C-alpha positions in Angstrom: 10.3 -7.9 -3.3 10.6 -7.5 0.4 10.3 -4.0 1.5 10.7 -4.5 5.2 13.5 -7.0 6.2 12.7 -6.8 10.0 9.2 -8.0 9.7 9.0 -9.6 6.3 6.7 -7.2 4.5 6.7 -7.6 1.0 5.5 -5.2 -1.8 2.6 -7.3 -2.6 1.5 -7.2 0.9 1.4 -3.4 0.9 -0.6 -3.4 -2.5 -3.0 -6.0 -0.9 -3.6 -3.7 2.1 -4.3 -0.8 -0.2 -6.7 -2.9 -2.2 -8.4 -3.9 0.8 -9.0 -0.4 1.9 -6.0 0.8 3.8 -5.7 4.6 3.3 -3.0 5.8 5.7 0.6 4.9 6.2 -0.2 4.7 9.9 -2.9 2.0 9.1 -0.5 0.3 7.0 2.0 0.0 10.0 -0.7 -1.1 12.0 -1.6 -3.9 9.5 1.6 -5.1 8.4 4.2 -3.6 11.0 6.2 -2.2 8.1 8.8 0.5 9.2 8.1 0.1 13.0 11.5 -1.5 13.7 14.5 0.0 12.4 12.7 2.5 10.0 15.1 1.9 7.0 12.2 0.9 4.9 9.7 3.7 5.5 10.6 5.7 2.2 10.2 2.7 0.1 7.3 1.5 1.8 5.6 5.0 1.5 6.5 4.7 -2.2 5.0 1.5 -2.9 1.8 2.7 -0.8 1.7 5.8 -3.2 2.0 3.7 -6.2 -0.7 1.3 -5.1 -3.2 3.9 -4.3 -2.7 5.5 -7.8 -3.6 2.2 -9.2 -6.6 1.6 -7.1 -7.9 5.4 -7.7 -7.5 4.6 -11.4 -9.5 1.8 -11.1 -12.1 3.3 -9.1 -12.4 6.3 -11.7 -12.6 3.6 -14.4 -15.5 1.5 -12.7 -17.3 4.9 -12.3 -16.9 5.6 -15.9 -18.0 2.4 -17.0 -21.3 2.4 -14.8 -22.2 5.6 -16.5 -22.3 4.1 -19.9 
C-alpha cells in the first residue's frame, strides 16, 4: 500500500527501514522522505512504523529467548 503519495513511499518501504535499524520517525523521513511534502500521510506513516517496531521487538525477544535455551 502506498502511504506517501507525494514521494511514492509504501508500507513495505517503511517496514524495511525499521527492519534495517531505523528507530525514529525523523530518521525514517530522512531515509524515505515520507511526510516531508504535504504531511497528509504522517499519521499513517507513524502507525505503520509503530507496528513494524512492535514486530521487530517481538522478533528480538524471541531470538533472545531461543539463545537462552
